C-alpha positions as CSV (number, residue, x, y, z in Angstrom):
1,M,11.6,-0.5,3.9
2,I,8.6,0.7,2.5
3,Y,6.0,-1.2,4.9
4,K,7.8,-0.8,7.8
5,D,8.5,2.7,7.0
6,I,5.3,4.3,5.5
7,I,2.7,1.9,4.7
8,K,1.9,0.2,8.5
9,P,2.3,4.1,10.2
10,L,-0.4,5.1,7.4
11,L,-2.5,1.9,7.6
12,S,-2.8,2.5,11.6
13,I,-3.1,6.1,11.2
14,N,-6.2,5.4,8.9
15,Q,-7.5,2.4,11.1
16,F,-7.1,0.0,8.1
17,T,-5.9,-3.7,8.2
18,V,-3.9,-5.3,5.7
19,E,-6.7,-7.6,5.0
20,H,-9.1,-4.3,4.0
21,L,-6.3,-2.9,2.0
22,A,-6.3,-6.4,0.2
23,E,-9.3,-6.0,-0.6
24,A,-9.4,-2.4,-1.3
25,M,-6.8,-3.4,-4.3
26,T,-8.4,-6.2,-5.7
27,K,-11.4,-3.3,-6.5
28,E,-8.9,-0.7,-7.3
29,L,-6.5,-2.6,-9.6
30,N,-8.6,-5.5,-10.6
31,K,-6.5,-8.6,-9.7
32,K,-6.8,-10.7,-6.7
33,Y,-4.9,-9.5,-2.9
34,T,-4.7,-11.0,-0.2
35,R,-3.5,-10.0,3.3
36,S,-0.9,-13.3,2.9
37,S,-0.2,-11.9,-0.7
38,L,0.4,-8.3,0.6
39,N,2.2,-9.3,3.4
40,G,4.8,-11.3,1.2
41,K,5.3,-8.1,-1.0
42,F,5.7,-5.9,2.3
43,S,8.2,-8.4,3.7
44,R,10.2,-8.9,0.6
45,D,9.8,-5.6,-0.5
46,T,8.7,-6.2,-4.1
47,L,5.8,-3.6,-4.2
48,T,5.4,-1.9,-7.8
49,M,4.8,1.8,-8.3
50,K,1.2,1.0,-9.5
51,E,0.8,-1.1,-6.3
52,C,2.1,2.3,-4.3
53,Q,-0.4,4.8,-5.9
54,A,-3.3,2.2,-5.5
55,I,-2.5,2.0,-1.5
56,A,-2.1,5.7,-1.4
57,K,-5.1,6.4,-3.0
58,I,-7.2,4.2,-1.1
59,L,-5.8,5.9,2.3
60,G,-6.5,8.9,1.0
61,Y,-2.8,10.0,-0.3
62,H,-0.7,11.0,-3.2
63,I,2.4,10.5,-4.1
64,A,4.5,13.0,-5.3
65,F,8.5,13.6,-6.0
66,I,10.4,16.6,-5.1
67,K,12.7,18.2,-6.5
68,N,15.8,18.7,-3.4
69,K,16.6,22.2,-2.5
């Protein structure tokens, strides 16, 4: 699960709450996000790539695809 394994630790490291993330995503994507709506997406594992990229950007990261050797 992307939330438990990736996003939750990044939120903790960067001292973000899901509520704070929802506010930042609303500004970044011009679409209303709430703590409840994000928690639903996390529990259903239905984040889009665009949403994942926005989360990474908000937290100061980027997503990279690296070819396996």
